[in-house]
C-alpha positions as CSV (number, residue, x, y, z in Angstrom):
1,X,4.8,5.0,30.6
2,X,3.6,1.4,30.2
3,X,1.3,-0.4,27.7
4,X,-1.8,-1.6,29.5
5,X,-3.9,-2.8,26.6
6,X,-4.0,-3.3,22.8
7,X,-7.4,-2.9,21.2
8,X,-8.4,-3.9,17.6
9,X,-11.2,-2.7,15.4
10,X,-12.2,-4.3,12.1
11,X,-14.0,-2.0,9.7
12,X,-15.9,-3.3,6.6
13,X,-15.1,-0.7,4.0
14,X,-17.0,-2.0,0.9
15,X,-14.4,-4.0,-1.0
16,X,-11.9,-4.6,1.8
17,X,-11.8,-4.9,5.6
18,X,-9.5,-2.6,7.5
19,X,-7.9,-3.6,10.8
20,X,-7.0,-0.8,13.1
21,X,-5.0,-1.1,16.3
22,X,-5.1,1.1,19.4
23,X,-2.3,0.8,22.0
24,X,-3.3,2.2,25.4
25,X,-1.0,3.3,28.3
26,X,-1.2,4.0,32.0
27,X,-0.8,7.7,31.3
28,X,-4.1,8.1,29.4
29,X,-2.1,8.5,26.2
30,X,-2.8,6.1,23.3
31,X,-1.5,5.5,19.8
32,X,-3.1,4.1,16.7
33,X,-1.9,1.8,13.9
34,X,-3.2,-0.3,11.1
35,X,-2.8,-4.1,10.4
36,X,-4.7,-4.6,7.2
37,X,-4.0,-7.6,4.9
38,X,-6.4,-8.3,2.0
39,X,-8.5,-11.4,2.8
40,X,-7.0,-11.9,6.3
41,X,-8.8,-9.3,8.5
42,X,-10.0,-11.7,11.1
43,X,-6.6,-13.5,11.1
44,X,-4.6,-10.3,11.5
45,X,-6.9,-9.1,14.3
46,X,-6.4,-12.5,16.1
47,X,-2.6,-12.2,15.5
48,X,-2.5,-8.8,17.1
49,X,-4.4,-10.1,20.1
50,X,-2.0,-13.1,20.3
51,X,1.0,-10.9,20.3
52,X,-0.5,-8.4,22.8
53,X,0.8,-10.2,26.0
54,X,4.4,-9.6,24.7
55,X,4.1,-5.9,25.0
56,X,1.8,-5.5,28.0
57,X,3.9,-3.6,30.6
58,X,6.4,-2.5,28.1
59,X,7.4,1.2,27.5
60,X,5.8,2.0,24.1
61,X,8.6,4.5,23.4
62,X,11.1,1.7,23.2
63,X,10.0,0.9,19.6
64,X,12.9,-1.1,18.3
65,X,12.9,-3.2,21.5
66,X,9.2,-3.9,21.3
67,X,9.2,-4.7,17.6
68,X,12.2,-7.1,18.0
69,X,10.4,-8.8,20.9
70,X,7.2,-9.3,18.9
71,X,9.2,-11.0,16.1
72,X,11.9,-13.0,18.0
73,X,9.9,-14.2,20.9
74,X,7.6,-16.1,18.5
75,X,9.9,-19.0,17.4
76,X,8.4,-19.5,14.0
77,X,8.5,-17.1,11.0
78,X,4.8,-16.1,10.7
79,X,5.1,-14.5,7.3
80,X,2.7,-11.7,6.2
81,X,0.2,-12.1,9.0
82,X,3.0,-12.0,11.7
83,X,4.6,-8.9,10.2
84,X,1.3,-7.2,9.6
85,X,0.3,-7.7,13.3
86,X,3.7,-6.3,14.3
87,X,3.2,-3.3,12.1
88,X,-0.1,-2.4,13.7
89,X,1.5,-2.3,17.1
90,X,4.8,-0.7,16.0
91,X,3.1,2.2,14.2
92,X,0.9,2.8,17.2
93,X,4.0,3.0,19.4
94,X,5.5,5.5,17.0
95,X,2.3,7.5,17.3
96,X,2.6,7.4,21.1
97,X,6.3,8.5,21.0
98,X,5.5,11.4,18.7
99,X,2.5,12.5,20.9
100,X,4.6,12.2,24.1
101,X,7.1,14.6,22.6
102,X,4.7,16.9,20.7
103,X,6.2,16.3,17.3
104,X,5.2,14.3,14.1
105,X,6.9,11.0,13.4
106,X,8.9,12.3,10.5
107,X,10.6,14.8,12.9
108,X,11.8,11.8,14.9
109,X,13.2,10.3,11.8
110,X,15.4,13.2,10.9
111,X,13.0,15.8,9.7
112,X,11.4,16.7,6.4
113,X,13.1,16.7,3.0
114,X,9.9,17.8,1.1
115,X,6.7,19.7,1.8
116,X,4.5,17.7,-0.6
117,X,4.7,14.4,-2.4
118,X,3.6,13.3,-5.9
119,X,0.8,10.7,-5.9
120,X,-1.0,8.4,-8.2
121,X,-4.7,7.4,-8.1
122,X,-5.8,3.8,-7.7
123,X,-9.3,2.4,-7.4
124,X,-10.5,5.1,-9.8
125,X,-11.6,2.5,-12.4
126,X,-14.6,1.0,-10.5
127,X,-16.3,0.3,-13.7
128,X,-16.8,-2.5,-16.3
129,X,-13.8,-3.7,-18.2
130,X,-14.0,-2.0,-21.6
131,X,-11.8,0.7,-23.3
132,X,-14.7,3.2,-23.2
133,X,-15.5,2.7,-19.5
134,X,-11.8,2.9,-18.5
135,X,-11.3,6.0,-20.6
136,X,-14.3,7.8,-19.1
137,X,-13.2,6.9,-15.5
138,X,-9.7,8.2,-16.3
139,X,-11.0,11.6,-17.2
140,X,-13.1,11.7,-14.0
141,X,-10.0,10.9,-12.0
142,X,-8.1,13.8,-13.7
143,X,-11.0,16.1,-12.8
144,X,-10.2,15.3,-9.1
145,X,-6.7,16.7,-9.5
146,X,-4.7,13.5,-10.2
147,X,-1.8,13.6,-12.7
148,X,-0.9,9.9,-12.5
149,X,-3.1,6.8,-12.7
150,X,-2.5,3.2,-12.0
151,X,-4.7,0.4,-13.3
152,X,-4.9,-3.3,-14.2
153,X,-6.2,-3.9,-17.7
154,X,-6.0,-7.7,-17.7
155,X,-9.4,-8.7,-16.5
156,X,-9.0,-12.3,-15.3
157,X,-6.1,-13.2,-17.5
158,X,-3.5,-15.4,-15.8
159,X,-0.3,-17.2,-16.9
160,X,-0.7,-17.0,-20.7
161,X,-3.1,-14.9,-22.6
162,X,-6.0,-16.5,-24.4
163,X,-6.3,-15.6,-28.1
164,X,-7.1,-12.0,-28.5
165,X,-6.7,-11.2,-24.8
166,X,-3.4,-9.4,-25.0
167,X,-4.8,-7.1,-27.7
168,X,-7.9,-6.5,-25.6
169,X,-5.7,-5.5,-22.6
170,X,-3.6,-3.3,-24.8
171,X,-6.7,-1.6,-26.2
172,X,-7.7,-0.6,-22.7
173,X,-4.3,0.9,-22.1
174,X,-4.4,2.7,-25.4
175,X,-7.9,4.1,-24.7
176,X,-6.8,5.5,-21.3
177,X,-3.7,7.1,-22.9
178,X,-5.8,8.7,-25.6
179,X,-8.3,10.1,-23.1
180,X,-5.7,11.7,-20.8
181,X,-3.0,12.8,-23.2
182,X,0.7,12.5,-22.8
183,X,1.1,14.7,-19.8
184,X,-0.3,12.1,-17.4
185,X,1.7,9.3,-16.0
186,X,0.2,5.8,-16.5
187,X,1.2,2.9,-14.3
188,X,0.1,-0.6,-15.1
189,X,-0.4,-3.2,-12.3
190,X,-0.2,-6.8,-13.6
191,X,-0.8,-8.3,-10.1
192,X,1.9,-10.9,-10.5
193,X,-0.3,-12.9,-12.8
194,X,1.7,-13.4,-16.0
195,X,4.4,-15.9,-17.0
196,X,7.7,-14.0,-17.6
197,X,7.4,-14.3,-21.4
198,X,3.8,-13.1,-21.4
199,X,4.7,-10.1,-19.2
200,X,7.5,-9.2,-21.6
201,X,5.1,-9.5,-24.5
202,X,2.5,-7.3,-22.8
203,X,5.1,-4.6,-21.9
204,X,6.6,-4.6,-25.4
205,X,3.2,-4.3,-27.0
206,X,2.6,-1.0,-25.2
207,X,6.0,0.5,-25.9
208,X,4.4,3.3,-27.9
209,X,2.1,4.3,-25.1
210,X,4.7,5.9,-22.7
211,X,3.9,3.8,-19.6
212,X,5.7,5.1,-16.5
213,X,6.0,1.6,-14.8
214,X,4.9,-2.0,-15.0
215,X,4.1,-3.4,-11.5
216,X,4.4,-6.9,-10.3
217,X,4.8,-8.4,-13.8
218,X,5.3,-12.1,-12.8
219,X,5.5,-14.7,-10.1
220,X,5.6,-13.9,-6.4
221,X,7.5,-17.2,-5.7
222,X,11.0,-15.7,-6.2
223,X,12.5,-12.2,-6.8
224,X,14.7,-13.2,-9.7
225,X,12.0,-13.6,-12.5
226,X,11.0,-10.0,-12.0
227,X,14.5,-8.9,-12.7
228,X,14.5,-11.2,-15.7
229,X,11.4,-9.4,-17.1
230,X,13.1,-6.0,-16.4
231,X,16.2,-7.1,-18.4
232,X,14.2,-8.5,-21.3
233,X,11.6,-5.7,-21.7
234,X,11.6,-2.0,-22.6
235,X,9.6,-0.8,-19.6
236,X,10.4,0.3,-16.1
237,X,9.6,-2.4,-13.6
238,X,8.2,-1.8,-10.0
239,X,8.0,-4.6,-7.4
240,X,7.9,-5.5,-3.8
241,X,4.4,-5.0,-2.4
242,X,4.1,-8.7,-1.6
243,X,7.4,-8.9,0.2
244,X,7.3,-9.4,4.0
245,X,11.0,-9.4,4.7
246,X,13.6,-6.7,4.2
247,X,16.0,-9.3,2.8
248,X,13.8,-9.9,-0.2
249,X,14.6,-6.3,-1.3
250,X,18.2,-7.1,-1.0
251,X,17.8,-10.1,-3.3
252,X,15.9,-7.8,-5.7
253,X,18.7,-5.3,-5.7
254,X,21.3,-8.1,-6.3
255,X,19.3,-9.4,-9.2
256,X,19.3,-6.0,-10.8
257,X,17.1,-4.3,-13.4
258,X,14.4,-3.0,-11.0
259,X,14.8,0.7,-9.9
260,X,11.4,1.2,-8.2
261,X,11.0,-0.7,-4.9
262,X,7.4,-0.9,-3.4
263,X,7.6,-1.7,0.2
264,X,4.2,-2.2,2.0
265,X,4.8,-0.9,5.5
266,X,2.1,-3.1,7.0
267,X,3.4,-6.3,5.4
268,X,7.0,-5.5,6.4
269,X,6.3,-4.9,10.1
270,X,6.0,-1.1,10.1
271,X,8.1,2.0,9.8
272,X,11.5,0.7,10.9
273,X,11.8,-2.1,8.2
274,X,10.4,0.3,5.6
275,X,13.3,2.7,6.4
276,X,15.7,-0.2,6.0
277,X,14.3,-0.9,2.5
278,X,14.7,2.8,1.6
279,X,18.3,2.5,2.6
280,X,18.9,-0.6,0.5
281,X,17.2,1.1,-2.5
282,X,19.4,4.2,-2.1
283,X,22.5,2.1,-2.0
284,X,21.3,0.5,-5.3
285,X,20.4,3.8,-7.0
286,X,16.8,2.9,-6.7
287,X,13.7,4.7,-5.3
288,X,10.8,3.7,-3.2
289,X,7.1,4.0,-4.0
290,X,5.3,2.4,-1.0
291,X,2.3,0.2,-1.8
292,X,-0.9,1.3,0.1
293,X,-4.3,-0.2,-0.6
294,X,-5.4,-0.3,3.1
295,X,-7.2,2.3,5.1
296,X,-6.6,6.0,5.9
297,X,-4.2,5.2,8.9
298,X,-1.9,3.3,6.5
299,X,-2.1,6.4,4.2
300,X,-0.8,8.5,7.0
301,X,2.1,6.0,7.7
302,X,3.2,6.3,4.1
303,X,3.1,10.1,4.2
304,X,5.3,10.1,7.3
305,X,7.8,8.2,5.3
306,X,7.3,10.5,2.3
307,X,8.2,13.5,4.4
308,X,11.6,12.2,5.5
309,X,12.9,9.7,2.9
310,X,15.1,11.4,0.2
311,X,14.6,8.6,-2.4
312,X,10.8,8.6,-2.1
313,X,9.3,8.6,-5.6
314,X,5.5,8.7,-5.5
315,X,2.6,7.6,-3.3
316,X,-0.3,5.3,-4.1
317,X,-3.6,6.9,-3.1
318,X,-6.9,5.1,-3.0
319,X,-8.7,7.2,-0.4
320,X,-10.8,9.5,-2.6
321,X,-12.3,6.5,-4.3
322,X,-13.2,4.6,-1.1
323,X,-16.8,4.7,0.2
324,X,-17.8,8.3,1.0
325,X,-18.4,7.6,4.7
326,X,-14.8,6.6,5.2
327,X,-13.7,10.2,5.3
328,X,-15.6,10.6,8.6
329,X,-13.6,7.7,10.0
330,X,-10.5,9.8,10.7
331,X,-9.7,13.3,11.9
332,X,-7.2,14.1,9.1
333,X,-6.8,13.3,5.4
334,X,-4.2,14.7,3.0
335,X,-5.3,17.3,0.5
336,X,-4.6,16.9,-3.2
337,X,-3.2,20.0,-5.0
338,X,-4.9,19.9,-8.4
339,X,-2.2,22.1,-9.9
340,X,0.7,19.8,-9.1
341,X,-0.9,16.4,-8.4
342,X,0.8,16.3,-5.0
343,X,-0.5,15.4,-1.5
344,X,0.0,17.4,1.6
345,X,1.9,15.8,4.5
346,X,0.8,15.4,8.2
347,X,2.3,17.8,10.7
348,X,0.4,17.1,13.9
349,X,2.1,15.2,16.7
350,X,2.6,11.5,16.2
351,X,1.0,10.0,13.2
352,X,-1.2,13.1,12.8
353,X,-4.4,11.3,12.6
354,X,-7.0,9.7,14.9
355,X,-10.0,7.4,14.6
356,X,-13.7,8.0,15.2
357,X,-14.6,4.8,17.0
358,X,-18.3,5.4,16.6
359,X,-17.9,5.4,12.8
360,X,-15.7,2.3,13.0
361,X,-18.2,0.4,15.1
362,X,-21.0,1.4,12.7
363,X,-19.2,-0.5,9.9
364,X,-18.3,-3.9,11.2
365,X,-16.3,-6.8,9.7
366,X,-17.8,-8.0,6.3
367,X,-16.7,-11.5,5.4
368,X,-17.4,-10.7,1.7
369,X,-15.0,-7.7,1.7
370,X,-11.8,-8.7,-0.1
371,X,-10.3,-8.3,-3.5
372,X,-10.3,-11.4,-5.8
373,X,-8.7,-10.7,-9.2
374,X,-9.8,-14.2,-10.4
375,X,-13.5,-13.2,-10.4
376,X,-14.9,-11.5,-13.4
377,X,-15.9,-7.9,-12.7
378,X,-13.4,-7.5,-9.9
379,X,-12.6,-4.0,-11.3
380,X,-15.9,-2.8,-9.8
381,X,-14.5,-3.5,-6.3
382,X,-17.8,-4.6,-4.8
383,X,-16.4,-7.3,-2.5
384,X,-17.0,-10.9,-3.1
385,X,-20.5,-11.7,-1.6
386,X,-21.1,-15.5,-1.7
387,X,-17.5,-16.3,-2.6
388,X,-16.8,-17.9,0.7
């Protein structure tokens, strides 16, 4: 079996563009992947096409060899864009391998350790920034069957809070907690926007609200300040969605204080590096909770990992809050058990999911579709028309 072509499809999905990859072979078998990176859809599509010649003629089932070639044969470290492009091809090769053998990817990785996985909702608060609006949206999310909710209450705060802004953010958290009760996990995303001291102040101000974790509390420049926040505050800290190298998680583990690692399979280069992060986390007594704010193919990737990784904690889930038509984009989507708040896992060969290319072509690239947390009203997730 040889790779004969690599196709890309960019889909404008309202507030973000999704980049899908299709690897074709000479045996009429193909695999799909995803290479989505917020704000860089066209760039990632171009990167996939630039890397394509390095795998044409290769056996897609030689996944480690192909991924290594895609990384090492390009002399410069290409950061997130490079790794995301690799991920799109790498996952499609895993899909091909599973299909060729008639088994799901998680079976190739050692088999299942669970039948379902806990999840938390994100994207549910597509509303104005007020305590009342967030509280009402939280109740609506619970009615869909979720038992854990993640949100960012900061508005456009950055660095240091303006007078009254810390209390305004805390009031949103308090309102959500009051609306859902104590039996629901709340996870707060700070989007790496606060100085370490401000992050500690925010976390400590909500110590009475039983927050499950505080995500990306401070700078993305180095890993150590996040560990500093973890040591100085009373809350659990989660981090790693912006890392593009496995070694960054090793640094995080060495720095200590963080027990929830958030690898983003697309940013890291796919399934193989995500498994390496899970192993580092396990050696450190930590758990993984993969980041996933891309499309439905990326959701399936995370669920393949959820099936076979023992120290898998919980999965981020945007899909029910995306544009309604996006459900028709794919042939499979996980079901949410409203009695447990858990997602079903894919069991069909390969990735367990396929694309409807007619639907994809009907929703082309949108240059205004990206998330910008510096813009007032970003919580509505309407894209950024006119911002570029």
